[in-house]
Each structure stands twice: as structure tokens, then as C-alpha cells.
N, C-alpha and C positions, 0 to 999 in steps of 0.2 A: 352520843347517847348510847347507854347500857342497853342489849336486848331485854325484851321484856319474858319473863316466867309466868308459865300457865301451867295448871293442872286439868287436863281434859277429861278425868274421869271415867276411862273407859279401860281402865287396867284392873277393874274387879277391886276397886279399894284400895290399891298399891299407886303409891304417888310418886309420878314419874318427873323429874324435873326436865321441862323443856323451853329453850329459849328461844322467843320469837324473833328472828333477824329481818323477815322483811313481810308485807302484806300488800297484797296486788290482787285488784279486781279483774277477773277473767275469766274466761269458759274453763272450767274444771273437767278434766278429762276423766276423774275420777266417778263423779255423779252426773257431769255433762249439763252442769246448770251453768249460770254464771252468776258468781259470788268471789266476796275475798278468800282468796287461797293463801295460806302464809306458808314461808319458808323457816323451817323449823330445826334448831340443833337439838341433838337427843343422845345422850351417852348409850353407845349400842357394847353388846359384850356377845361375844362370839371365839369360837376353837377356831385356831388358824395353825395348821402344822401341829397337832395334839397339844396345843398348847391357848390358854384362856387370855383373850385379849381385850381389852375395852378401849374404844377409841370414842371421839365426837362424830356423829354421821349427821349428814344433813338430807330432811326430807322435804316433801308437803306434805300441809296437812290441810283436810276438807273438814270442815267442820259440820257438814251437813251428813256427811256419811260417816265419819268420825272415824275417817283412816288414814294411814301415812301411805303415801306412795313416793315415786321418784321416778326424774327423767332419765335419760343415757348418761349427761355430763355429770349427773350427781351419782349415778353407779360409778362411773370411772372415778369420781372425786374420793367415794368411801371406799372404793378398793385401795387407792393410795394411801389414804388416812390409816386404811387397816392394815395395810403391809410398814408403814410409817412406824405404828404404834407395836406391832411385833419386833421389829427390829431393835427400838427402843428397850423392849420389856428383855428382849433375849443381849442387849447389850451388843449389838452388830452396828456398826456404821457403814457408808458407801466403799470407802477403801477396801473394808473386810470381805465384802461381797465381790469383789473382783479377781 
């Protein structure tokens, strides 16, 4: 099954490509209500070591608050994805880092 794409309309008219990979009913720590919380993938852009890096980041999304948030595991995973994207952009590999 392919991930669903959605436009949540919170970026001031800018369309953002969001892939929904999971939906789960639970207590949302963002709004403290029980509802379906989506796990989404978003193309994130940041500067790392003075270089612009694009990578696919994982977040939870609260439909009620229209907010993205992440847990500790997602923080760790997104940090690894960022550094992997940086290495790829700079043509570095694991052997070159040792």
C-alpha cells in the first residue's frame, strides 16, 4: 500500500507534500485529546555544517491543533537521516569518516 498524500493547509497557501504512513487512535500529547494521530513523512530542509540539506523527516501530526511534533525516537531517527543526507550530498561514505 502506498502512503497517502495530504495537504493540510497550514502553510499560508504553500502546498507541502506530506505522506501519511500510519494512523492510530490514541491520546495526543499535543492537544491532550483522544483522536486519530497520523505519522507522516515530510521533506525537511535545514543547514548542517554550513550546507543546505534536504531529507525526509518523520513526525506525528495532530489534526485538531494542526501541529507537527515528534517523540524521542523520531528525533534520533531524523538526526540520523539528516546526517546520512549530508554525507550523501558531500560525497562522503562510512569508510571516509574513519
